[in-house]
N, C-alpha and C positions, 0 to 999 in steps of 0.2 A: 419538361419539368416545371412545376408550378413556381412562380415567383411572386413574393409578397413582401413589400418594404425591404427590398434588397436581400431578403432571406430566400434560401433555396430549399425546397421540400421534395421528398422523394416519392410521393404517392403516385406520380405519373411515370416513374422510372420502371422499366420492365426488364426482366431477365429472360423473356421468352426467346427460345432458340439457343440459349447459352447452356453449356454443361460445365459444372464446377466439380472438381474432385478435391477431397480433403484427406490429408494423411498426417500421421505423427511419426517422427523419425528420431533416431538417437535415443539417449536416455529418457526415461519417462519422467514426468513432472506433474505434480498435482495442479489441476486446473486445465489440463489439456482437454479433458472431456467437456468442460464448459465451453471451450473455444470451438470444439467440433460441433457441439449442440447449436451454438450461435450461428456458425457458418451454414449448417444444414437448414435451420429454420428460417434464417434471413434469405437464403437462396431460394427455398421453396416459396417463401412469402412473395417474392418478386417474380415468380413464375419460371425460375430456372430449374434444370434438372441438377440434382446434387448426388455425387457418388462417394461412398466410403472406399478408401484404399486400405485394406487390411494389411497388417505387418509391414507398414512403411514402404520403402523403395523395393523391398523384396517382393511384396505383393503386387507392385506395379509391373515388375519384371515377369513374375509368374502368371499374372492375369487370371483368367477364369473367375472362380467365385470370390477371389480376393478383391475384385472390383465390383461392388454392388450398389445399386441405386438406393439411396436413403429415403425414408419416409418421415413424416412429422412425428409419428409415434415411436419410430425406432430410436429416437434420442431422448425419450421421456425417461425420467428417473436416472439420467446420466449426470446431472449437474453436481450431485454431492459425492460422486464416486472418484476415488483417487486413481492414480495411474492413467492408462489410456485403454479404453474399452476396445478400440479398433486395432490395438496392438502396435508394437514398434519392434524393429529388428535392424541389426547391423547388416548391411548388404554389400558383399564383395562384388556380386554380379553387376550392380549398377555403376560400379567404378570402371567397368570395361565398356568399350564401344558397343560390343555385341549385346550387352545387357541393356544399355540405353536404347538400342534399336528395338529390342523386344518391348520395352516399356512404351516407346512411341507408338508402336503398332497397336498395343493394347488400348492406349488412350484414343487413337484415331478411330478404332473400331466402334467406340462409344461416343464419338463426337466431342471428346473432352479437350478443350484448349485453355482451360482456366484451372490453375492449380493453387490450392492453399496448403502451404507446407508449415507444419508446426514442429520446430526442432531447434537445434543449436547451429553454430556457425558452419559445422561440417555438412549438416543437412541442407542448409541454405546455399552453400557453395556448390553442392551437387546439383541442386535445382537450377542454379544459374548456368552451370555448364550444359545441362540438359536443354535449357532455353536457347543458348547460343548455338547448339548443334542442331536444333529442331528442324530447320529447313533442309539441312543436309541429310538428316535421318529420314525425312519424308521422301527426299529424292531417291535414297537407297531403297526404300520400301516400294516406290513406284518401279524402280529398275528390277527389283526382284519379283514384281507382279503381285505383291501382297496388298497394295492399294492402287486405285486408279488416279489419273491426273486430276480428275474433278475433286476427289477427296483431298488431294495434296494442296490444291488451290483453296478449297473451302476452309481447311484447317491449317492454313499456312503459318500462323503465328501462335506461339505459346505464351500465355501471360501468367506471371507468378507473383503471388503475394506471400510474404513470410510473416509468421508470428513466432517470436522467440520463446520456446519452452525449455527452460533450464533452471535447475534449482541453484546453480552456482552464481547466477547473475553476472555472467562473464562476457556478455555481448555488448559491445560499444554501440551507442546510438539510442539506448533506452535506459531509463532510470531503474526500471524493475522488469525482470523477465518473469514469465508465467511459471509459478512453482516456487519462487524464491521465498515469498512470504510464508507459505505453508511449511517449507523446510525449516525456516526460523522458528515457527511454532513448535515443531518436533524437537528442535535443539533446546529451546527454552523450557519446554515441559520437562526434559531430562535434567537440565541444569538445575531447575528449581527443586526437583525431587532429590538430586544428588546433594544439594546444599544442606538439606536437613540431616542426612546421614553423615556428611563430612563434619558438620558442626558437633554432632553427638560424640564423635571419636577424635576430634581435633586432627582431621586429615587434610592432606593436600590432594586434589584431584586434577589429573591432566586429561582433558577432553580433546579427542581428535575429531574434527568435523570435516565434511567433504570440501573440496575446493582444490583440485589438482593443480590448476593454473591460476586460480582466482581466490583471493582471501576474503571476499565479501562476507560470506557466512561466518567466518571466524571473527572478523572485525565487529560486525553488527551484534552477533551473539555475545561477544565480550563486553560490548557497550551495554547491551540489554540486561546482563546479569551482574555487571560490576566486577568483572574478572580482574585479577591482579596482573596478568601478563598475557600477551597475545603474540603469536608468531604467524606471519603470512608470507607468501612467496614474492609479492610485489615489493615489499620493503624489508629485506633481510636485516637482522639486527647487526649493529656494529660489533667489531671484534671485542671480545671481553664481555659480551652480553650475559654470559653464564654467571659471572660474579655479580653483575648489577641485578639480575633477576633474583639471585639468592639473597642479596642484601635487602631487596624489597620484601620478599617473602618473610625473612627473619624480622624485619621491622614491623610488619603487620602482626606477627605473632606476639612480638614484644608489646604491641599496643592492645593486647588482650583479644585479638581476633582469633577465633577458634578454627578457622578454615582458610584454605587458599584455593583459588580456581585459576588454572592456566588453560587457555584455549590454543590449540595447535591446528592449523590448516594442514590437510594431508599432503599438500605440496610445498610446505614450508622449507626454506633453504637458508643457508648462511651466505655471506658475501662471496664465497668461492663456489657458489652453486652446489654445495654439498647438502644433502637432505638433512633436515632436523626432524627426527621422528619423535613421537610421543613417548616411546620407550626410553629414548636418549634423555629426554627432559626429565622423566621420572628418575632415572639413575642419577642424574645430576643432583636433584633435590635430596635423594636418599643419602648419597655419598657425602655431599657438602654440608647438609643441614641435619640429617638424621630424622627428617619428618616422615611419619607414616603416610605413604603416597600410593595412590591407586591410578590406574589408567582405564579410561572408558573410551572405546572407539564406537562412535554412533553408527557408522556405516549406512546401510540402506534404510534404516529407520527413518532417515531424513527424507527419503523419497515417498514414504508410505503415508497412509491415513487420508482423511478427507481434506479437500482444499479449504483454505480459509476464506472468509468473506471477501477479503481483498483480492485473492486470486480468482475467485469466481467473477467478481466485477470486472477485473482487468481482462480476463479471458473473454467474457461476454462482449465487452466494449470492442476489443480487438477483433473478435470474430465478425461482428456486424460491420466494422470498419473495413475489414478485408473484402467482404462481399461488395460493399459500396465502391471500393477501389476497382474491383474487377468489372463492375457494371459501368463505371464512369470513365475510366482512363485505360491507357495501354501501358502504364508504367509498371515496371517490375521493381517492387519495393518491399520494405519491411514496415509493418505498422507497429508503432511503439509508443511508449509513454514518456512525456517530458513534463515534469511537475505533476499537474493534474490534467494535462491535455494530451489527447492522442495526436500523433504526428506520423507522417509518411516519409521515409528516408530511402534513398537508393540502396538496394540490397548489397551490392558489392562494396560501396563506400563503407558500410558498417562492418562487413566481413574483413575488409583490408585493414581497418583500424584495429579490430580485435586481434588480427594476426600480428600487427605491429607491436602490440603489447608483449606478446610472447617473444618476439624477436628482440625487443629492448631488454627483456629479462635475461635471455640467453647471452646477450652481449654485455650484461652487468650494468646496463644503463637504467638503474632502478628508479631514479627520480623521474625519468622520462616515462617509465611504465606506469607509475602512480599518476602522472599528469594525463596520460592517455586514458586511463580508467575513468577519470573524472569523478572519483568518489572522494568523500571527506576522510581519507586515510589519515592525514596528519592529525586531525582533531581527535579521532578515535584513539590513536596511540597516545596523544597528549592526555586524554582523560584517564585511560586505563593503565598507562605505564609510567607516569611521572608527572611532575608539576614544576613549572618555572615561576617562582614567586616574584611578582612585580612590587613596586613601592608606590603607595598613594596615601593620602590622609582622608579618604572619603569613606563614609559609612553608607551602606546600601541595605535597605530592608526588603524582605520578600514575604508575601502572604498569599493565602488562598481565599477566594471569595465565591459564594454561590454553592451549588450542590457539588458533592465530590465527584471526581471523574478519574478513571484509571489513567495513570500517566502523570498526574500532578506531582507525585513524589519524585519521579524521574526528572521532571523539570526543575523542581526545587534543588535536588542534588546537584544537577548540572550548573544551575545558577550559583549555588554556594561555592562550588569548587572552581568554576571559572572566575568568579568574583575574587576569591582568595588568590588565585594565580595572577590576577591583575593587580593585586596588592591592596584591595579594599578590605575593610572590616565588614563582615556580613552579619546581619541581624535577622532573626526569624520572629515573625509575629504569629501568635496563636489565635485561632478563632476569628480570623478576618478583622474587619474594621471595628467590630464590637470589642474584640480582644485588644486591638490597638488603643482604643479609648480608655481601657482599663489598665494599660501599661503591661500587658502580657507580651513583653518584648525581651529577647535575650540574644546574646551573641551566639552565633552558630559556627562551628569550626569544621575543618576538613573531615575529621573522623566521625563527627556527629551524624553525617548523612550516609555513612557506610551501610550498604544493604538496602537502601531506599528504593532502588530502581524497580525491583520486582514487587513492591508493596502496592496493593490497591487502596482506594480511598484517598484520604488526605491526612497524613501524619501530623501536619501542623494544626489540623482542625480548620473547619471552614464554616462560615455563617453567611446568610443572605443579607445581613444588616448593611444598609447604605450609610455612608459617612456623614451625610448632611446634618442629622440630628445630634451627632456627637462631635461636630467639627471643632469646637473649642478645645475639647479634651484631646482630640487627635493632634491638633496643632501644638498643644502643650507637650505631648509625648514626642513629637517631632523635634521640638527644641531641646527637650531633656536629653534625648539620645543623639542629637545632632545628625539627623537623617538627611543625607545629601541626594538620595535617589530612591525611587520606589519601583519594585517589580511586582505587579499584581497578576496572579494566575487564576483564571476563573472564566465563567460563562457570561451570560447577558448582564448579570448584576455587576460584573467587573467593569463592563463598559460604562454602565450608569455611574459607578463609583468614580471612574476617571473623569467623566464629564462633570460631576459635582465638585471634584477637587480642582478642576480647571476653573469653574465658576468662582470657587473660593479664593483663587489667587489674588483677586483684586482687594481682598480684605486680609489675607494671611500670606505673608512672605514665605512662610514655611513650605508652602506648596509650589513655590516658584523654583522647582527642581525638575530634573528629568523624571518623567513618569512613563512607564512602559507596561503594556498589558499583553499577556499571552492567552489566546482563546483556549479554554479547557472546559468542555461540556459535552455530554453524550448526545445532546439534542442537535448539536452543530447548527445553532441558530444565531451565531454572532456575525454581524455584518463586517465586511472587510477581510474575510478569509473563506476559502473554499472548504477547509478542513479544520477541525478542532481536536485538541488532545482529548482522548476518551471515547470519541465516536467510533473508532475502529473496534475497540474492545466491545462496545455495546452491539455493534453489528455482528461480531462473532457470536455473542451470546444469543442474539435473535436467530441467526442462521442455524446454530447448533440445536437450539430448541425446536425450530421448524423441522429440521431433519429428523429429530427423535419423534416428533408428533406425526409426521408423515409415515415414518416407519411403523408406528403403532397401528396404522391402518392396513399394513401389508397383509394380503391374504383375506381381508374382510370384505364386506360389501362396499359399494361406492360411498365415499364419505368426503365432506367438505369441512375444512377447519377454518374458523374465524379467529384471528389472532389480534389482540390489541397491544400496540407498542406505545412507549413513552415518546416524549418530544414536545409537550405543550402544544402550541399551535404550529410547530414546525414539522413538516411531513418527511423530513430527511430519513429517519430511521425506517418508517413504513415503506417509503418508495425504494430506497437503495437496498434495504433489507429484503424487500419483495423481489427485486431484480436478482439478488444473490441467492435467494432461497427458491426461486422459480415460482413465484406467486402468480395467480390468475388475475388478481386485482389488488389495488391498494388505495384506500380512501383517505384523503388528506384535506386539510383546511384550504390550502393554496389552490386547489382545483375543485371548485364547488360541484356537488353532485346532488341529484334528486331521486325521486322514487322511480323515474323512468330508467335512470342509470342502473339502479339496483336490480330492476326487473331484467334489463338487458344482460347484466352479469349472470343472473340466475339462468336465463335462457342459454347463454354461452356455456355455462357449466353443465347444463342438462345435455346439450349436444356433445360435449366432451366426454361425458360419462357413457355415451352410447358406443364409444370406442373401447379399446383395451385399457385406457387410462382410468384408474380407479380412484384417484385422489385429487382434491382441489384444495387450494390454499388462498385465503383472502386475508390481507392485513388491513388494519384500521388504526390510524393515528388517534390517540386518546381524545384530542379536541377537534377532530375533523368536522363534526357537526353536533350541535347540542340536542337535536331531536333524533337523528339517526344514530342512536347509540349502538354499542357493541351488542347489547341484549336485543335491541330492535332488529338489527341486521341478522342476528342469529335466528330469531323467531321467524323473520320473513323468509330466509333461506330454507329453514326447516319446513315451513308451510308449503312453499312453492316447489320444494324438491321432493315432496312425497311421492313414493313409488319409483324414484330415480336415485336419489341419494339422501343420506341423513347428515346431520350437522353436529359439530362439537365446537366449543368456544374455549379460549384460553386468554387470560390477562397476564402478560409477562411481568409487569410491575417492576419493582426495584432490582430484580435479578439482573436487569440490563446494566445496572450501575456498579455492581459489585464485582468481586473476583480480581485476580491478578491481571495487570495490563498486558495487552498483546505486544508482541515484538515491535510492531509498527508504532504503537503509542509510546513505548519506552524510548525508541529511537527518535521519533518525532519530538517528543518532549525534551529529550536531552539536547538535540541539535538546535531547536528553536530557542531554548533558554540560553544556550551558549551564545547564539547570535545576538540575543537581546542584551546580554551582559556586555558584549563588546560595543554595542550601540550606546549603552549607558556610560561606559568608560569614555567613549569619544565625546558624548554630550557633556559629561562632567568636566573634562579637560577644556572644552570650548567655553563652558559657562563659568569657570572659576575666575572670580574677580575680587581683588583686594581681600583675600582671606576668606571668601565665602562663595557659595554657588548661587547664581541667579539665572534662572531659565524661565522665561515667561512668554515664549513664542508658541505658535501652533504646533510646530514640529518638535517641541520638547515634551509633548504628551502624545504618545503614539501607540497604536496596536500593531503588533507584528503578525502578519498572516500570510498564508499561501494563496496567491492569486494566479490562477492558470499555471504559468511555468516558473514563477519566481516567488521568493520570500520578499515581502514588501512591508516597510514601515509606513503606516498611514496615520496622520493626525486624527485623533478621536473626534474633534469638533467637526471635521469634514465628513464623518460618518453619520452625523445626526440626520441629514437630509435623506440618507439611504436606508433609514431604519423606520419600521413600523413599531413604535413603542407600545401601542395598545396591545398588540398581539405578540410582541417581543420576537420579531423575526426581521430579517433583511427584506427590503422591498423587491430586490432581485436575487434569485437563488439559482446558481449554476446547475444544480442537480435536477431541476425540473426538466432539463433537456434529455435526461436519461429515462424519464417516465415512459415515453413512447417505446423504448427498447423493451421494457417489461411487457407492454401490451402486444408488441409485435411477436415476441418470443412466446406469448401465450395465445397467439393466433387471433388477435383483435385487429380489425381494420382501423388504422389511425394515421395521423399526419406526423412526419418526422423531419425536423430541421437538419439538413446536411450541409449547411453553409460552410462549416469548417472542414468538410471532407474534400478529397480530391486535390489537395494542394501539396505537391511534392516539394520537400525541402532538401537541404543538404546537411551532411554531418559537419557541425561546427566544433572545432576544438578550442575550448576556452583556454586562455592563458591568463589566469588570475594573477593580480599583483600579489607579492609575498604577503602583505598585510591582510589580504582578503582570503588567502588560501585556507586559513584556519576556520574562517566563518562560512566557507562554502557549504551549501546544503545539498 
């Protein structure tokens, strides 16, 4: 393996002589096909043989044509398909010793000793049993004369890597399972649609979502749509919940709200482990309040449809990681997601902890079940089901700066409600710092932000104006309204604003207060964070458009599409969107290219078009190169592709900025704003001196961002050296490490840094302090 500056690269890593089988088992989940595609192409890329196992473990037991060698082309056009193309089935035979013996024989006949299993905890448990019995199964096969001793020795060990595919997100050890985000998309699409009809008729809707043993879908969808009540299995409501729920619904109607939404997980129970059904909840509302109430059971709609951009990225990253694990180690593990980083965890540690959750619930140890889940259950219930009002004399202002980004409104809503719950008086500033200087400031209350979560754009209004030229007037308004802390939600301009306010502290005491910034921009070009509010929604828009564009070429002659994305000088949308959409190339500013690169790409696509693959996709970031414009690249490809393919171009423009926020952006915006408000409260209490707030240290002006595995508050002055202000991008960008994946999956020879791979960790059960539990992300 090549070593450079303590980095490890995989170009010399070979899979020659290895055979890898990939199967999907249990319930289907959107994104499984993306994982299969990544395993197949990465495996073939390194020289291994890769096999499909059709129909899950049943296909492994039955053998024959159910186990087929995969080719590069056999997984083309698979990325955007929901469900699982290779099939999944519940298999009673594999649960028996005889069934596993047949499966072992079928694998050994093809020299397969590496298995990628995409499924839930039951599927992975079965795989582990199979691995533990492997040597004994081979001995039996030798004894029965089905294989010889040489084969038994050659294939003596079975290696297993699991990827968790489950829409319920019920597997311990990973933040998100493949399919969960897409299922949330289906739920939110339905809820957003239902809210319009509910409002028209002043109705209450009870929505039942999947989650037999796990309430994640119910919790997050309740958070993402601003539901009035949510019922989940891990945290049954206290006795008398019926009366409390009805009181809340009645109070909402009295407050002129025309609709109520109640989310019920299909496995919801009370404290006595008695099921709480959606029909029971409906009858309660009708009998006690007389509200016109309807029940909608979403059912398998949640499993359907195309995978979201998030699930495609997650599955692609996990699929590549799984192959690297099989090539580099003998570990039997699950590849999973922690924050924004892929990790490897022992398979049975994760399975056992997942089973512990159910055991705790069966024994009515519900607090233990919530702790084992590791989710922010307490906070979601806090936001959706009630509020504990604190007491303070502080005034906190919130405003949006820069271009609008989907999820800004969810962040504002969360900040306002958490701020009020902390006892602060919350003020909303319209039109950014320009509005601030004009006194466009008003107190904003709990009910004022109702229904904001699902709204796109910025309801407060946002401008790119920086505060420096209005600093006197802004300071005057700060004095007038006695603003004690400031929460700024925005993109690169928001960072510049905070830096200018920090510089003004030496002249204006009004800015010696806690200042916090939340990154919100579709470009994802803010230093100090891996992810920004709004970027996920933009990626969904790009991927959905690319799917439609590629589909338009179905059945026509060979065609290449040139797509221009937004992002300024930041190539995040082009690169990550290209990986999620299955692009052949993505041109960005951060990775300079010349005419030779363009020619090489044309030649690559020409070779590709000689196969059964009919479509090519090329993305270009809007500012990737001032000379090699989208028109230039389109004309070059059109000229050089004559006789082989023709070209079409499309500039996506502001379509990437609009629309309702994705579930991820709603959830991320809500949680990050809540954490920011708790930080502001802490800083205010620390800085309160002699009747006023005085905060003039570096750590009193921070950006809250996601860095690898954790949410981190970073002083904005420390980010100056990490920023390219001319091009408005961070000097180091984590997603550049993903670019080789797109090239590998498009069959380009490239170098790939695998320094973070091959490190097996252990499941760590965090035991957060009580004060930190609410802030857990």
